[in-house]
C-alpha positions as CSV (number, residue, x, y, z in Angstrom):
1,M,0.4,11.6,21.6
2,K,-1.7,9.4,23.8
3,I,-3.7,6.7,22.1
4,D,-5.7,4.0,23.8
5,W,-4.3,0.8,22.2
6,S,-5.7,-1.5,24.8
7,P,-8.6,-2.9,22.6
8,L,-6.0,-3.7,19.9
9,R,-3.8,-5.4,22.4
10,T,-6.7,-7.5,23.6
11,E,-7.6,-8.4,20.0
12,L,-4.0,-9.5,19.3
13,Q,-4.2,-11.7,22.4
14,Y,-7.2,-13.4,20.9
15,W,-5.3,-14.0,17.7
16,R,-2.4,-15.5,19.6
17,K,-4.8,-17.8,21.6
18,S,-6.5,-18.8,18.3
19,G,-3.2,-19.7,16.7
20,L,-3.6,-17.1,14.0
21,E,-0.9,-15.0,12.4
22,L,-1.4,-11.6,10.9
23,P,0.6,-10.7,7.7
24,I,1.4,-7.0,7.6
25,W,2.8,-4.6,5.0
26,W,3.4,-1.0,4.4
27,R,2.7,1.1,1.2
28,D,3.6,4.7,0.7
29,D,2.4,6.6,-2.4
30,D,3.6,9.4,-4.7
31,A,7.4,9.0,-4.6
32,I,9.4,10.6,-7.4
33,E,12.7,11.8,-5.8
34,P,14.7,11.9,-2.5
35,S,13.6,14.3,0.1
36,Q,13.8,15.0,3.8
37,N,10.5,13.3,4.3
38,L,11.7,10.2,2.4
39,D,14.6,10.2,4.8
40,K,12.2,10.2,7.7
41,L,10.2,7.4,6.1
42,N,13.4,5.3,5.7
43,T,14.5,6.0,9.3
44,L,11.1,5.0,10.7
45,S,11.0,1.8,8.5
46,D,14.4,0.8,9.9
47,E,13.2,1.5,13.5
48,V,10.0,-0.6,13.3
49,G,11.4,-3.3,11.0
50,V,8.8,-3.0,8.3
51,P,9.9,-2.4,4.7
52,V,8.0,0.1,2.6
53,H,6.5,-0.7,-0.8
54,L,7.2,2.7,-2.4
55,A,4.6,3.5,-5.0
56,I,6.6,5.6,-7.6
57,I,5.0,7.7,-10.3
58,P,7.0,6.6,-13.4
59,R,6.6,9.6,-15.7
60,N,7.7,12.0,-13.0
61,L,10.5,9.8,-11.6
62,K,13.7,11.8,-11.1
63,S,17.1,10.3,-11.8
64,E,18.3,10.9,-8.2
65,L,15.9,8.3,-6.8
66,A,17.7,5.2,-8.2
67,P,21.0,5.8,-6.5
68,Y,19.2,6.8,-3.3
69,L,17.3,3.5,-3.2
70,K,20.4,1.5,-4.1
71,V,21.8,2.6,-0.7
72,E,18.5,2.7,1.3
73,T,17.3,-0.9,1.1
74,S,14.2,-0.6,3.2
75,F,12.2,0.2,0.1
76,V,10.5,-2.0,-2.5
77,P,9.7,0.0,-5.7
78,V,6.2,-0.5,-7.1
79,V,4.3,1.2,-10.0
80,H,2.0,4.1,-9.1
81,G,0.0,4.6,-12.3
82,W,1.8,6.6,-15.0
83,S,1.6,10.3,-14.4
84,H,-0.9,10.6,-11.6
85,T,-3.3,12.5,-13.9
86,D,-7.0,12.6,-13.5
87,H,-8.7,11.6,-16.8
88,Q,-12.2,11.2,-15.4
89,K,-14.8,13.1,-17.3
90,G,-17.6,15.0,-15.5
91,D,-18.0,15.1,-11.8
92,G,-16.9,11.5,-11.1
93,P,-14.2,10.5,-8.7
94,K,-10.6,11.0,-9.9
95,N,-9.3,8.2,-12.0
96,E,-6.2,7.8,-14.2
97,F,-7.1,4.3,-15.5
98,G,-10.9,4.5,-15.7
99,S,-13.1,3.6,-18.7
100,D,-13.3,7.2,-20.0
101,R,-10.0,6.5,-21.9
102,S,-9.2,3.8,-24.5
103,L,-8.0,0.5,-23.2
104,T,-5.1,0.7,-25.6
105,D,-3.8,4.0,-24.0
106,R,-4.2,2.6,-20.5
107,R,-2.4,-0.6,-21.4
108,E,0.5,1.3,-23.0
109,E,1.0,3.5,-19.9
110,A,0.8,0.7,-17.4
111,E,3.3,-1.4,-19.5
112,Q,5.6,1.5,-19.8
113,G,5.4,2.2,-16.1
114,L,6.7,-1.2,-15.2
115,K,9.5,-1.0,-17.8
116,V,10.6,2.4,-16.4
117,L,10.9,1.0,-12.9
118,Q,12.6,-2.2,-14.0
119,A,15.1,-0.1,-16.0
120,R,15.9,2.1,-13.0
121,F,15.7,-0.4,-10.2
122,G,16.3,-3.8,-11.8
123,D,15.1,-6.8,-9.9
124,R,14.2,-4.7,-6.9
125,A,11.2,-3.3,-8.8
126,A,8.1,-5.4,-7.8
127,P,5.4,-6.2,-10.4
128,M,2.7,-4.5,-8.4
129,F,0.3,-1.9,-9.9
130,V,-1.0,0.8,-7.6
131,P,-3.6,3.0,-9.3
132,P,-3.7,6.7,-8.3
133,W,-6.6,7.4,-6.0
134,N,-6.9,3.7,-5.4
135,R,-9.3,3.0,-8.3
136,S,-9.4,1.8,-11.9
137,S,-11.9,0.1,-14.1
138,E,-12.5,-3.7,-14.2
139,D,-11.6,-4.0,-17.9
140,F,-8.2,-2.5,-17.1
141,V,-7.5,-4.7,-14.2
142,A,-8.1,-7.7,-16.4
143,E,-5.2,-6.6,-18.6
144,L,-2.6,-6.3,-15.9
145,P,-1.3,-10.0,-15.9
146,S,-0.6,-9.7,-19.7
147,L,1.5,-6.6,-19.0
148,G,3.8,-8.4,-16.5
149,Y,2.0,-7.5,-13.2
150,R,1.4,-10.0,-10.5
151,A,-0.2,-7.8,-7.8
152,Y,-2.7,-5.0,-7.7
153,S,-3.3,-2.8,-4.7
154,T,-6.0,-0.3,-3.7
155,C,-7.6,0.1,-0.3
156,N,-10.1,-1.5,2.1
157,P,-10.5,-5.3,2.6
158,R,-10.3,-7.2,-0.6
159,L,-13.4,-9.0,-1.9
160,T,-11.3,-11.7,-3.6
161,A,-7.7,-12.7,-3.5
162,N,-7.5,-13.0,-7.3
163,P,-9.6,-10.6,-9.3
164,V,-8.3,-12.2,-12.5
165,A,-6.1,-15.2,-13.1
166,G,-2.5,-14.5,-12.4
167,L,-3.1,-11.4,-10.3
168,T,-3.2,-11.1,-6.5
169,Q,-5.0,-8.2,-4.8
170,I,-3.1,-6.8,-1.8
171,N,-4.9,-3.8,-0.4
172,T,-4.2,-1.3,2.3
173,H,-6.6,-0.8,5.3
174,I,-5.5,2.1,7.5
175,D,-4.7,5.6,6.2
176,P,-3.8,8.0,8.9
177,L,-4.4,11.1,6.8
178,Y,-7.8,13.0,6.6
179,W,-7.6,14.7,3.2
180,R,-10.4,17.1,3.0
181,P,-10.9,20.0,3.5
182,A,-7.3,20.1,4.6
183,K,-4.6,17.4,5.2
184,R,-4.5,16.5,8.8
185,L,-4.1,13.5,11.0
186,S,-7.4,11.6,11.5
187,D,-8.5,11.1,15.0
188,P,-5.8,8.7,16.3
189,S,-8.3,7.0,18.7
190,R,-10.6,6.3,15.7
191,L,-7.7,4.9,13.7
192,A,-6.8,2.6,16.6
193,D,-10.5,1.5,17.0
194,K,-10.8,0.8,13.2
195,T,-7.7,-1.3,13.4
196,W,-8.9,-3.7,16.1
197,R,-12.4,-3.9,14.6
198,L,-11.0,-4.9,11.2
199,L,-8.8,-7.5,12.9
200,R,-11.8,-8.8,14.9
201,R,-13.8,-9.3,11.6
202,R,-10.9,-11.3,10.2
203,R,-10.6,-13.5,13.3
204,R,-14.4,-14.2,13.1
205,G,-14.2,-15.1,9.5
206,K,-16.1,-12.1,8.1
207,S,-13.2,-10.9,5.9
208,D,-10.1,-12.5,4.4
209,A,-7.6,-13.1,7.2
210,T,-4.9,-14.1,4.7
211,E,-4.7,-10.7,3.1
212,P,-1.6,-8.7,4.2
213,F,-2.9,-6.0,6.6
214,G,-1.7,-2.7,5.1
215,L,-0.8,0.8,6.3
216,L,-1.1,3.4,3.5
217,T,1.0,6.6,3.9
218,H,2.0,9.6,1.8
219,H,5.4,10.7,3.1
220,L,5.3,14.0,1.3
221,A,2.2,15.1,3.2
222,H,3.4,14.0,6.7
223,F,4.0,16.2,9.7
224,P,5.2,15.2,13.2
225,E,1.9,13.9,14.5
226,V,1.5,11.6,11.5
227,W,5.0,10.2,11.9
228,E,4.4,9.6,15.6
229,F,1.1,7.8,14.9
230,C,2.8,5.5,12.3
231,R,5.6,4.7,14.8
232,Q,3.1,3.7,17.6
233,Y,0.9,1.8,15.1
234,W,3.7,-0.5,13.9
235,L,5.2,-1.0,17.4
236,E,1.7,-2.0,18.7
237,L,0.9,-4.3,15.8
238,Q,4.2,-6.1,16.2
239,E,3.4,-7.1,19.8
240,G,1.0,-9.5,18.2
241,P,1.5,-12.7,16.2
242,V,2.6,-11.1,12.9
243,S,4.7,-11.8,9.9
244,I,6.1,-9.4,7.3
245,F,4.7,-9.7,3.8
246,S,7.0,-9.8,0.9
247,M,6.3,-10.1,-2.8
248,D,7.9,-13.6,-2.8
249,Q,4.9,-14.8,-0.9
250,L,2.3,-14.0,-3.6
251,E,1.5,-17.7,-4.2
252,A,0.6,-18.0,-0.5
253,T,-1.5,-14.9,-0.3
254,G,-3.4,-15.9,-3.3
255,K,-4.9,-19.0,-1.6
256,T,-8.3,-18.5,0.0
């Protein structure tokens, strides 16, 4: 796979000359059990040196995943909704935690989701809530700190570091998959172009340069071209002035 990474390399040089540092992170969605693709994700994570925040669907979690993650330490378990069920009424976009359901029901599921992961993974489970389809309603987000969550993750550059007190927004920015009408790799050149353009906006102060810059993947939907893009993506980014984000840094990422 040939991708022109030269604009990104140039942009990273500007970052270095400006004395800037790019925090980076990786989120992968829809995990429930060990699989060959999860093995591939683990191998790639080890190769590029970037841990994976593994968004796990609590209700569908299989018992085999806990002993697997006990051995494979590249993963950080986070909560991916409850059952990945669309409760949106009508023709609206899919949403598991939208306002079409009672706030009580949504609170109970989110609270239970965190308890399930903490019971299975102990201290390794991070208090981050990842809503399926990267969306939920504002009234629900406001409840997350009281349920034990410290981070909330969707997609695209965040508008604010702290949507509510006690909660840090940490989004993803690049998704290599084109989902409709069929899953395929998006044009790699456009993905590379989007990456450097987003970084240029940060450098110029047009978006939050302190937000960890995230890659969003879905290991169960990957095929060889997607794995290869992810490998090149991480190796290119790490040629720049980067740091690896961890949940321990939430206090720092919450400062604007």
